[in-house]
N, C-alpha and C positions, 0 to 999 in steps of 0.2 A: 686628377682626382676623379672618382666615380660617383655617380648619383645612385639613388635608391634602386633604380631600375637597370643599373649597369652601364649607362651611357658615360662616356668620358667627357668631363666638363672642363672648359677653359675658364669659366667664371661660375662659382657656385650659386645656388639659389639664394636670392636676397630681395629685399625691397629697398628702394632709395629713400632718402630722407624728405625731400621736398618735391620740386618739379624738375624733371629731366627731359630735355629735348635731345633726341638721338637720330643721327644720320647713320644709316647702316650701309649705304651705297648699294652694291649688288651682292653683299655678303649674307649668307644664311647663318644659321647656328643659334640665333636668338629664339628662345622659347618663353612662353608666358603660361602661368598656371591659371586655369579657369575651371571652377567646380571640380577640384581635385584631379584634373587631367592636364598634362603638359601639351601645349600646342605650338607648332612652328609658327613664328611670326614672319610673314612674307616681307622680303626686302623690296622696297620700292625706290628706285633711283630718283634723285631730285626731290626727296620728301623728308619730312621730319616726323618722328613718332614722339608723342608726349606721354610721359608716365608720371602719375602722381605718387607721392611717397607717404611714409608713416606720419610725418608731422602735418601734412595736408589733411589726412584723415582726421587727425585730432582737432585741428583748427576748424574743420568743416562739420564738426559734431557727427562724424561718421558718414557724411553724405558723399564723400569722394574717397573710396577705398584705394589703398596702395596696390600696385601691380607687382606681384611676385614674379620674378623672371630669373633666367639663367642663360648661359651660353654653352652649347654643346660643341665639342671639338669637331671642326669640319675638315681636319687633316690638311689644311693649307693656311697660309697667312690670311688673317681676317682683320679688316680695318673698320672702325666705326668712330664717330666723333660725338661725344656727349657734351651737352651744355647743362650744367647744374644751376638752376635758378634758385638761389637761397636768400633768406633775409640777412640783414647785417649781423655781424658777430654778436653784438649786444642787444639784438631784438628780443623783446619779452615774449616768451612762449608759454606763459602761464594761463592764458585765457583763450577760449574758443571765439569764433565770430559772434556767437550769441551771448558771450559774457560768462559762460560757465568755466570752471577750472578745467584745464586740460589734464589728460592722463599723465602727461609729463610733469605738469605742475604739481599734481598729486604725489608724484615720485620725488619732488624736491628740485626739479630743474627750473631755473629762472630765465636763463637766456640761451639763445640758439648756439653760440660758439662752443661752449664747453660740452654741450650735449652732442654736437656734430663731431667733435674730436673723438669722443667715445664711440660713436657710430662708425666713423672711419676706421678706427682701430679694430673694431669688430669685423667690419667688412673687408678692409684692406690693411691687414696688420703690418705690412712692410712700409706703408706710407707714413703713418703717425702713431705715436703712442699717447696714452691719456694725458701725459704731462708735456707734450710737444710744444704747446703754445703758451705755457706758463711764463710769467715774467721773471 
């Protein structure tokens, strides 16, 4: 797939849902959006990058914005190891840390799991469908 500026992408532009810890080893290709510009994220061996996501922004009353990122095709195998730190499937996502209703709560979402399934389907359509985890 191609980006708006013609780069071939391995992973399209997206924001994660909660907190992601990412080890990229010595592989390049990861880019982050900052002030409407894409920047290469340096790979630092033996380190972890932390990215906050959409739900964290909501829970923090906008104090921790999500990082929009993508992966540009580097024309060779690229390995990374993500760890997604998420609340439990049934965690209440209707209130912020200050007690206000979240944007997700305003949209009718009550718990993390069903919302996460829809987000995964949006970002990774081959992994889950919206009804994948229904009883």
